[in-house]
C-alpha positions in Angstrom: -45.3 -197.4 68.7 -41.9 -198.9 68.2 -39.1 -199.8 70.6 -35.9 -198.0 70.3 -33.0 -200.3 69.6 -31.5 -199.7 73.1 -34.2 -197.9 75.1 -37.8 -197.6 76.1 -40.9 -197.5 74.0 -41.7 -194.2 72.4 -45.2 -192.9 71.5 -48.0 -190.7 72.7 -48.2 -190.4 76.4 -51.5 -190.5 78.3 -51.4 -186.7 78.6 -51.0 -186.1 74.9 -47.3 -185.3 74.9 -44.8 -187.6 73.3 -42.5 -189.4 75.7 -39.2 -191.1 75.7 -39.4 -193.0 78.9 -40.8 -190.1 81.0 -43.8 -187.8 81.0 -42.8 -184.4 79.6 -45.7 -182.4 81.0 -44.8 -183.3 84.6 -41.6 -181.3 84.1 -43.3 -178.1 82.9 -44.2 -175.1 84.9 -47.9 -174.2 84.8 -47.5 -171.2 82.5 -45.5 -173.2 80.0 -48.2 -175.9 80.1 -50.9 -173.4 79.5 -49.1 -171.9 76.5 -48.6 -175.3 75.0 -52.3 -176.2 75.5 -53.4 -172.9 73.9 -51.1 -173.6 70.9 -52.4 -177.1 70.5 -56.0 -176.0 70.7 -55.4 -173.5 67.9 -53.4 -175.9 65.7 -55.4 -179.1 65.4 -55.8 -179.5 61.7 -59.4 -178.6 60.7 -59.9 -174.8 60.9 -63.4 -175.1 62.4 -62.1 -177.3 65.2 -59.3 -174.9 65.8 -61.9 -172.2 66.3 -63.9 -174.4 68.6 -61.1 -175.4 70.8 -58.9 -172.3 70.5 -61.7 -169.9 71.4 -62.6 -172.0 74.5 -58.9 -172.2 75.5 -58.5 -168.4 75.1 -61.5 -167.8 77.3 -60.8 -170.3 80.1 -57.2 -171.6 80.1 -55.9 -169.1 82.6 -58.5 -170.4 85.2 -57.8 -174.1 84.7 -56.5 -176.1 87.6 -53.9 -178.8 86.9 -56.6 -181.5 86.8 -58.7 -179.4 84.3 -55.6 -179.0 82.1 -55.2 -182.8 82.1 -58.9 -183.1 81.1 -58.4 -180.6 78.3 -55.3 -182.4 77.1 -57.3 -185.6 76.9 -60.0 -183.8 74.8 -57.3 -182.6 72.4 -56.6 -186.2 71.6 -60.1 -186.7 70.2 -60.3 -186.6 66.4 -61.3 -183.2 64.9 -64.3 -184.7 63.1 -65.8 -186.0 66.3 -65.4 -182.7 68.2 -66.8 -180.8 65.2 -69.8 -183.1 64.9 -70.6 -183.0 68.7 -70.3 -179.2 68.9 -72.4 -178.6 65.8 -75.0 -181.2 66.9 -74.4 -183.3 63.7 -74.0 -186.4 66.0 -74.7 -187.1 69.6 -71.9 -187.2 72.2 -71.3 -190.8 73.2 -71.9 -191.4 77.0 -68.3 -192.5 77.5 -66.9 -189.4 75.9 -69.1 -186.9 77.8 -66.9 -185.3 80.5 -67.4 -182.2 82.5 -64.8 -180.4 80.4 -66.5 -181.4 77.2 -69.8 -180.2 78.7 -68.1 -176.8 79.4 -67.0 -176.7 75.7 -70.5 -177.5 74.5 -72.1 -174.9 76.7 -69.5 -172.3 75.6 -70.5 -172.8 72.0 -74.2 -173.0 72.8 -74.7 -176.7 71.9 -75.9 -177.6 75.4 
């Protein structure tokens, strides 16, 4: 992160959106936030992870509460390789990374 010459720090916000002094997601209506989450789930970088996260988002995003959307946003910040390894069973999920939302994703894909 770097400071602006005359303003606040910029960089990734805790919710996964970039900020310039304020949290962007707090200003979005729920439908816009869902659309953005679905887009981010389908455009991660590795196609296999796009399929993992995108298919899950398509199936459940309309039922997410605001808290569940925040949990899903945090999962979208995890590197693609880690998500792919956990879902395929190539490596175990670390205890500190196992959240209820990740458990739902693993169950959705038959890993758990």
